[in-house]
C-alpha positions in Angstrom: 7.8 -6.1 38.5 9.2 -5.0 35.2 10.0 -8.6 34.2 6.5 -9.8 35.2 4.9 -7.0 33.2 6.9 -7.7 30.1 6.2 -11.4 30.3 2.5 -10.6 30.6 2.7 -8.5 27.4 4.8 -11.1 25.6 2.3 -13.9 26.5 -0.3 -12.0 24.4 1.8 -12.0 21.3 1.2 -15.0 19.0 4.7 -14.8 17.4 6.8 -14.4 20.6 7.4 -16.7 23.6 9.2 -15.8 26.9 11.3 -19.0 27.5 13.1 -17.9 30.6 13.8 -15.2 33.2 16.7 -14.3 35.4 17.0 -12.0 38.4 20.7 -11.2 38.1 23.4 -10.9 35.4 25.1 -14.2 36.2 21.9 -16.1 36.0 21.1 -14.4 32.7 24.3 -15.5 31.2 23.7 -19.1 32.4 20.1 -19.1 31.1 21.1 -17.8 27.7 23.7 -20.6 27.4 21.2 -23.2 28.5 18.1 -22.0 26.5 19.8 -20.4 23.4 17.0 -17.9 22.9 16.7 -15.8 19.7 16.8 -12.6 21.8 18.0 -11.8 25.3 16.6 -8.6 26.9 19.0 -7.3 29.5 18.8 -4.4 32.0 21.9 -2.4 32.4 21.5 -2.4 36.2 21.4 -6.0 37.5 22.8 -7.5 40.6 26.0 -9.8 40.7 26.8 -8.9 37.1 25.5 -5.8 35.3 23.8 -6.0 31.9 26.8 -4.7 30.0 29.2 -7.3 31.4 26.5 -9.9 30.8 26.2 -8.8 27.2 30.0 -9.1 26.8 29.9 -12.6 28.3 27.0 -13.8 26.2 28.2 -12.4 22.9 31.7 -13.4 23.6 30.7 -17.1 23.7 31.8 -19.0 20.5 28.9 -20.0 18.4 26.4 -17.6 20.1 23.2 -17.2 18.1 21.4 -15.0 20.6 20.8 -11.3 19.8 21.0 -8.9 22.8 18.7 -6.0 23.4 19.8 -3.7 26.2 17.4 -1.6 28.3 18.1 1.1 30.8 16.5 3.8 32.8 19.7 5.8 32.7 20.6 7.6 29.5 24.4 7.6 29.7 26.7 7.7 26.7 29.1 5.2 28.3 26.3 2.6 28.6 25.4 2.9 24.9 29.0 2.9 23.8 29.9 -0.2 25.8 26.8 -2.1 24.8 27.3 -1.5 21.1 31.0 -2.3 21.4 30.1 -5.6 23.0 27.9 -6.4 20.0 24.4 -5.6 21.3 21.9 -5.3 18.6 19.8 -2.7 20.3 19.8 -0.1 23.1 16.6 1.4 24.3 15.3 3.4 27.3 12.8 1.5 29.5 10.3 4.4 29.4 9.2 3.3 26.0 5.6 2.0 25.7 5.4 -1.8 26.0 4.2 -2.2 22.4 7.4 -0.4 21.2 9.6 -2.6 23.3 7.9 -5.7 21.8 8.3 -4.2 18.3 12.0 -3.7 19.1 12.3 -7.4 20.1 11.0 -8.4 16.7 13.4 -6.0 14.9 16.4 -7.5 16.8 15.1 -11.1 16.3 15.2 -10.7 12.5 18.8 -9.5 12.6 18.4 -5.8 12.4 19.8 -3.3 14.9 18.4 -0.2 16.6 19.2 2.4 19.2 16.8 4.8 20.9 16.5 7.8 18.5 16.9 10.2 21.5 20.5 9.1 22.0 21.5 8.4 18.3 23.1 11.8 17.5 24.8 12.2 20.8 26.2 8.7 20.5 27.7 8.9 17.1 29.9 12.0 17.8 31.6 10.0 20.5 31.4 6.5 18.9 33.0 7.7 15.7 36.2 8.9 17.4 36.6 5.4 19.0 36.6 3.0 16.1 38.4 2.5 12.9 36.5 3.4 9.7 35.0 0.2 8.2 35.8 1.2 4.7 37.5 4.1 2.9 35.6 7.0 1.3 36.2 5.4 -2.1 33.6 2.8 -1.2 30.9 5.4 -1.4 31.4 5.4 -5.2 29.7 2.0 -5.2 26.4 3.5 -4.0 23.8 4.7 -6.3 22.3 8.2 -5.8 19.2 6.6 -4.2 21.3 4.4 -1.9 23.2 7.5 -0.7 19.8 9.2 0.0 18.8 6.2 2.0 22.1 6.2 3.9 21.5 9.8 4.9 18.0 8.9 6.2 19.4 6.0 8.2 21.9 8.4 9.7 19.0 10.6 10.7 17.6 7.7 12.8 14.7 7.1 10.4 13.0 3.7 10.5 12.3 1.8 7.3 8.7 2.9 7.3 9.8 6.6 7.7 12.3 6.2 4.9 9.6 4.7 2.7 7.3 7.6 3.4 9.9 10.2 2.8 11.0 8.6 -0.6 7.5 7.6 -1.6 8.5 3.9 -2.1 7.5 0.6 -0.5 8.9 -0.9 2.7 10.4 -3.8 0.7 12.2 -1.4 -1.6 13.8 0.3 1.4 14.9 -3.0 2.8 16.5 -3.9 -0.5 18.4 -0.5 -0.5 19.5 -1.0 3.1 20.8 -4.5 2.4 22.7 -3.3 -0.6 24.2 -0.4 1.3 25.5 -2.6 4.1 26.9 -5.1 1.6 28.6 -2.5 -0.6 30.2 -0.7 2.4 31.0 -3.8 4.3 28.9 -2.8 7.3 27.4 -5.1 9.9 24.1 -3.3 10.6 22.2 -0.1 10.6 24.1 1.2 13.7 27.4 0.9 11.8 25.8 2.6 8.8 25.0 5.6 11.1 28.6 5.6 12.4 30.0 5.4 8.8 27.9 8.4 7.6 29.2 10.5 10.5 32.8 9.3 10.2 33.0 10.2 6.5 31.4 13.6 6.8 28.1 12.8 5.0 26.3 14.4 7.9 27.3 16.4 11.0 26.5 15.4 14.6 24.1 18.2 15.4 20.9 17.9 17.5 17.5 18.5 16.0 15.6 21.7 16.7 
């Protein structure tokens, strides 16, 4: 039912096309290999092979060009951690409105990464103890004061639009700052930028009021 509903929503989008469906994890891996879609949307709970194992199988394939967006009804740290460690570009809860899920697919398709804001802060406190720092603190000296400001807002799970509003600049300016931050710090995506900020003590893993 969920797949049928999402396909119906996607069929109304002029820039998106649902090229295939799969009822279980093994079929999903096979379909991704056959169709090579831009984005694969996987549920954590799938028969035969769960979504996390399917993510590992898909992204572990040499030459894979597909981005993976993982959805779940179950908000567990282990799921988020394993999905991101496998290389997933996004992790979202299935209770999001359909339009937000569609927007997330576009974000992932263009090469950005995102995780549900409700799990961001809880994730990083665990994630940062499990990976090596991508760069030393000296790398921070490469950032301008504005880029540091943008990095802190990224760590606060702000979108580009929210950062633009907070800093009173345009969306394209924010995108430029984000790209430069990732390049200067040697980071893969926004998720790793969040991890970097917490690892190096720029912010503390504390929940919002």
